C-alpha positions in Angstrom: 11.5 5.2 0.5 11.7 4.7 -3.3 14.0 2.1 -4.9 16.7 4.6 -5.7 16.8 5.6 -2.0 16.8 2.0 -1.0 19.8 1.3 -3.2 21.7 4.2 -1.9 21.1 3.1 1.7 21.8 -0.6 0.9 25.1 0.2 -0.9 26.3 2.0 2.2 25.0 -0.3 5.0 24.1 -3.7 3.6 21.3 -3.7 6.0 19.2 -6.9 5.9 15.9 -5.0 6.3 16.7 -2.8 3.4 17.6 -5.9 1.4 14.3 -7.3 2.3 12.6 -4.2 1.0 14.5 -4.4 -2.3 13.5 -8.1 -2.7 9.9 -7.1 -2.2 10.3 -4.3 -4.8 11.6 -6.6 -7.5 9.7 -9.9 -6.7 7.3 -9.0 -9.5 10.2 -9.3 -12.0 10.8 -12.8 -10.7 7.2 -13.8 -11.2 7.2 -12.5 -14.8 10.3 -14.5 -15.6 9.1 -17.6 -13.8 5.7 -17.3 -15.6 7.4 -17.1 -19.0 9.7 -20.1 -18.2 6.7 -22.0 -16.8 5.3 -22.1 -20.4 8.1 -24.5 -21.1 8.9 -26.2 -17.8 5.4 -26.4 -16.5 4.8 -30.1 -17.3 7.8 -31.0 -15.1 7.9 -28.5 -12.2 5.5 -26.3 -10.2 5.3 -22.5 -10.9 5.9 -21.8 -7.2 9.2 -23.7 -7.4 10.3 -21.7 -10.3 9.5 -18.5 -8.4 11.5 -19.8 -5.4 14.5 -20.6 -7.6 14.2 -17.1 -9.2 14.1 -15.4 -5.8 17.5 -17.0 -5.0 18.8 -15.4 -8.2 17.2 -12.0 -7.2 18.9 -12.1 -3.8 22.2 -12.9 -5.5 21.7 -10.0 -7.9 21.0 -7.6 -5.1 24.1 -8.6 -3.2 26.4 -8.3 -6.2 24.9 -5.3 -7.9 27.1 -2.2 -8.1 24.9 1.0 -8.3 27.9 2.9 -9.8 27.7 0.8 -12.9 25.9 2.3 -15.9 23.3 -0.5 -16.2 19.7 -0.9 -15.0 19.3 -3.4 -12.2 16.4 -5.1 -14.0 18.7 -5.8 -17.0 21.4 -7.2 -14.7 19.0 -9.2 -12.5 17.0 -11.0 -15.1 20.0 -12.9 -16.3 20.9 -14.1 -12.8 17.2 -14.9 -12.1 16.9 -17.1 -15.2 20.3 -18.6 -14.5 19.3 -19.5 -10.9 16.0 -21.1 -12.2 17.8 -23.3 -14.8 20.7 -24.2 -12.4 18.3 -25.4 -9.8 16.3 -27.4 -12.4 19.6 -29.0 -13.5 20.2 -30.0 -9.9 16.9 -31.9 -10.1 18.3 -33.7 -13.1 15.6 -32.3 -15.3 17.9 -32.2 -18.3 20.1 -35.3 -18.7 23.7 -34.9 -19.6 23.0 -36.9 -22.8 20.6 -34.3 -23.9 23.0 -31.5 -23.2 25.6 -33.4 -25.2 23.2 -33.7 -28.1 22.5 -30.0 -28.0 26.2 -29.3 -28.2 26.6 -31.7 -31.1 23.7 -30.1 -32.9 25.3 -26.7 -32.5 28.7 -27.8 -33.7 27.4 -29.7 -36.7 25.0 -26.9 -37.6 28.0 -24.6 -37.8 29.9 -27.0 -40.0 27.0 -27.4 -42.4 26.4 -23.6 -42.4 30.0 -23.1 -43.4 29.6 -25.7 -46.2 26.3 -24.3 -47.5 27.0 -20.6 -47.0 23.6 -20.3 -45.3 21.6 -21.6 -42.3 20.6 -25.2 -43.0 17.0 -26.3 -42.8 16.0 -28.8 -40.2 15.8 -31.5 -42.8 19.3 -30.8 -44.1 20.6 -30.7 -40.5 18.9 -33.9 -39.6 20.3 -35.7 -42.7 23.8 -34.3 -41.9 23.5 -35.6 -38.4 22.1 -38.9 -39.6 19.3 -38.3 -37.2 15.5 -38.6 -37.8 13.9 -35.2 -38.4 11.5 -35.8 -35.5 14.4 -36.5 -33.1 16.2 -33.3 -34.1 13.1 -31.3 -33.6 12.6 -32.8 -30.2 16.2 -32.0 -29.2 15.6 -28.4 -30.3 12.4 -28.1 -28.4 13.8 -29.8 -25.3 16.9 -27.6 -25.0 15.6 -24.2 -25.8 15.9 -22.7 -22.3 19.3 -24.4 -21.8 20.5 -22.7 -25.1 19.0 -19.3 -24.1 20.6 -19.4 -20.7 24.0 -20.3 -22.0 23.8 -17.4 -24.4 22.7 -15.0 -21.7 25.6 -16.2 -19.5 28.0 -15.4 -22.3 26.5 -11.9 -22.9 26.6 -11.2 -19.2 30.3 -12.1 -19.1 31.1 -10.2 -22.3 28.9 -7.2 -21.9 28.4 -6.8 -18.2 29.6 -9.3 -15.6 33.3 -8.9 -16.1 32.8 -5.1 -15.8 32.1 -5.5 -12.1 35.8 -6.3 -11.5 38.7 -4.0 -11.1 37.8 -0.5 -12.3 41.5 0.2 -13.1 41.5 -2.5 -15.7 38.9 -1.0 -18.0 37.9 2.6 -18.1 34.3 3.7 -18.1 34.3 4.9 -21.7 35.8 1.5 -22.7 33.1 -0.3 -20.8 30.3 1.7 -22.5 31.9 1.2 -25.9 32.1 -2.6 -25.3 28.5 -2.9 -24.3 27.4 -0.7 -27.3 29.6 -2.7 -29.7 28.0 -6.0 -28.4 24.5 -4.7 -28.8 25.3 -3.6 -32.4 26.8 -7.0 -33.2 23.7 -8.8 -31.8 21.4 -6.4 -33.8 23.3 -7.2 -37.0 23.2 -11.0 -36.3 19.4 -10.9 -35.6 18.8 -9.0 -38.8 20.5 -11.8 -40.8 18.5 -14.6 -39.2 15.9 -16.4 -41.4 12.6 -14.6 -41.3 10.8 -17.1 -39.1 13.6 -17.0 -36.5 13.8 -13.2 -36.6 10.0 -13.0 -36.0 10.1 -15.4 -33.0 13.1 -13.5 -31.5 11.3 -10.2 -32.0 8.0 -11.3 -30.5 9.5 -13.2 -27.6 12.1 -10.7 -26.5 10.8 -7.3 -27.6 7.0 -7.9 -27.5 7.4 -10.3 -24.5 4.8 -12.7 -25.9 4.5 -16.3 -24.8 5.0 -19.3 -27.1 1.2 -19.7 -27.2 0.6 -16.1 -28.2 3.4 -16.3 -30.8 2.0 -19.6 -32.1 -1.4 -17.9 -32.7 0.2 -15.1 -34.6 2.4 -17.4 -36.8 -0.2 -20.2 -37.0 2.2 -22.7 -35.6 2.2 -25.0 -32.5 3.9 -24.0 -29.3 6.4 -26.9 -29.9 7.2 -25.5 -33.3 7.8 -22.0 -31.9 10.1 -23.6 -29.3 12.1 -25.4 -32.0 12.5 -22.1 -34.0 13.5 -20.2 -30.9 16.1 -22.8 -30.0 17.5 -22.9 -33.6 17.7 -19.1 -33.6 19.7 -19.1 -30.4 22.1 -21.7 -31.8 22.4 -19.6 -34.9 23.3 -16.5 -32.9 25.8 -18.5 -30.8 27.5 -19.8 -33.9 27.7 -16.4 -35.5 29.3 -15.0 -32.3 31.7 -18.0 -32.4 32.7 -17.1 -35.9 33.4 -13.5 -34.8 35.5 -14.7 -31.9 33.1 -13.5 -29.3 31.8 -16.9 -28.1 
């Protein structure tokens, strides 16, 4: 039985054995996501633990997924898989609240400075604005990259997908399709406006699916520096969505 047939059967019966077959079909996706996140979290947690957390997200995705929706399961699931991994790491107190507060402060002050300058501030300008040593700012950016990525993906899920699982009477199918298309176009425009180094990292990480190490070799930068650029790019995207009233 192929995956399409499994989905058809599971949507009708919710049979546990069919669910098990679906989990086995998609566990490779979990391993890919866990492998990419291990590049960042590896010094603090075992790869197998990341996979275990991701499987919880996969199971949740399978139970919640509506095959009538015009969206690929893989697209839907990867957001929940990443979210499950980060949520479980948070439960282990991997990221202190103080660091999350700093991340939020950096984002808010970055937006204020961007409005003042009319462009994205450099790390040095942002550090001076925050009255924070440049090294400390770069450490905050590097340490919070996956937190920032996940919070953005949660937003996109809610704006472009998750809330569409609800009452079909509230939003028609054409409206749903338009809303998803509109959000993709907005994101595409925002990414095009990013500084060149941020746009390159976003492209290589999300479209070429390269690791920080591979991107670092291409750009001749350290993995830590790539992490900082990635984090700042995500903050940039979130702030631009905020200005547009999306975030």
